C-alpha positions, 0 to 999 in steps of 0.5 A: 215292499220287502222286509230285509235283515242286516246281519253283522258280526266278526265272522269266523271260519266255522260260521262261514262254513255253515253259511256256505251250506245255505248258499251265502258267501261272506269273508272272514272278519267283520262284515255285513250280510243282507237277507230278505226275510223269507224261508232262508232267513228263518232257517238261519235265525237260530244260528244268528241267535246262537252267535249273538250277531247284530240283527236289524230289520229294515224294509226295501220299497219299490220306486212305485211304492214311494212315488204313488203314496199320497203321503211319505215320511222323509227319511233322507237328506244331505248332511249339513254338519253339526249344530253349534256349539258342538263339543259340549252339546251347547247347542241345546241350551242355545237353541232350545227351551229345556224347561220340559226337556228330559236329558235321559230320553231326549223328549220335551225340547222346544226351539226358542232360537236359531240354529248356529252353523260353523260353515254354510253348506252348499246343498239346496236342502240338508239336515243336521246331525243330532237333529233329525226333525228339522229341515233347511233349504236354500232361500231361493228354493224356499221362495219358489216352492214353500213360500207360495204354500204359506209354509213358514221359515226362520233364520239360521245363524253363523257361529260364533258371530251370530250373523244371520245367513242370508242364503239359508232358512229353516222350515217351521214345521207344524205338529199334528195333534192326531195320533197314529197306530204304532202297535208294530213299533217297540215302545220305550217309556222313560224311567224318569219322566215316564213319557214314551217314544218309539223305535226310530226305524219305520216298520213297513209302511208308516201309518197315514193320518186320517186328517193330515195337515197341509203339505208338510208337518211333524208327528205327535209321537217321538221316535229315537233311542238312548238320549235321542228323540225326534218327531217324524216329518210327513210330506204330501205326495204333491210336494214330494213330487215337486222337490224330486222334479226340481232335483232338490230331493231324491225319490229314495229319501221317502218312505211311503205311508199307508 
């Protein structure tokens, strides 16, 4: 595992000249550069702070680290569009019970009805924009892989007809009650509801639960920024390997737990 910094800004000729002195090449105008968090980065960090660039810390995991982990966070999927109705965020009232929901931080929604889709995605597995804690699968994939493991599912509907889509299901993911140590994460406490969520980007290896639930589940903690809040999805290495072998998911969509 390596920590990597993404540095982004509108580079000018003076900044480029300084970067060239450190062996970095960048074109004038808006561009991204990626620097491993090592001695070179820390030499350049004072310049980045002075220039007020966009500086975000990410992590690069080896294939072996991803595939040898007993549990992983699912961090990637095919995109299946937006939940409907989209324009006025009407999907929230349609899909969720909002009695305990805070519109400022996004914490507290609870699903009460099926998600509605404008079109039927052709992917065997996908996620939706704005809803990072839910997974959708082709029904044949569900019957072959998930149903034998007693993993529940629920319907998905077409908007506006409300007709059930017979080729797609949503997985019903249980939520674990056990907390994990997130001391490395930036915590944000809502000024209105006083509940806490954490920065969404995984910081290194995600902490493993001592008593994980079977197969696939959600964290107790919320993650997000602004008005967005979701729970991380944890999957066992056994189920991960099946999904990769069946070419339903890709190995680099998983972040290892430790």
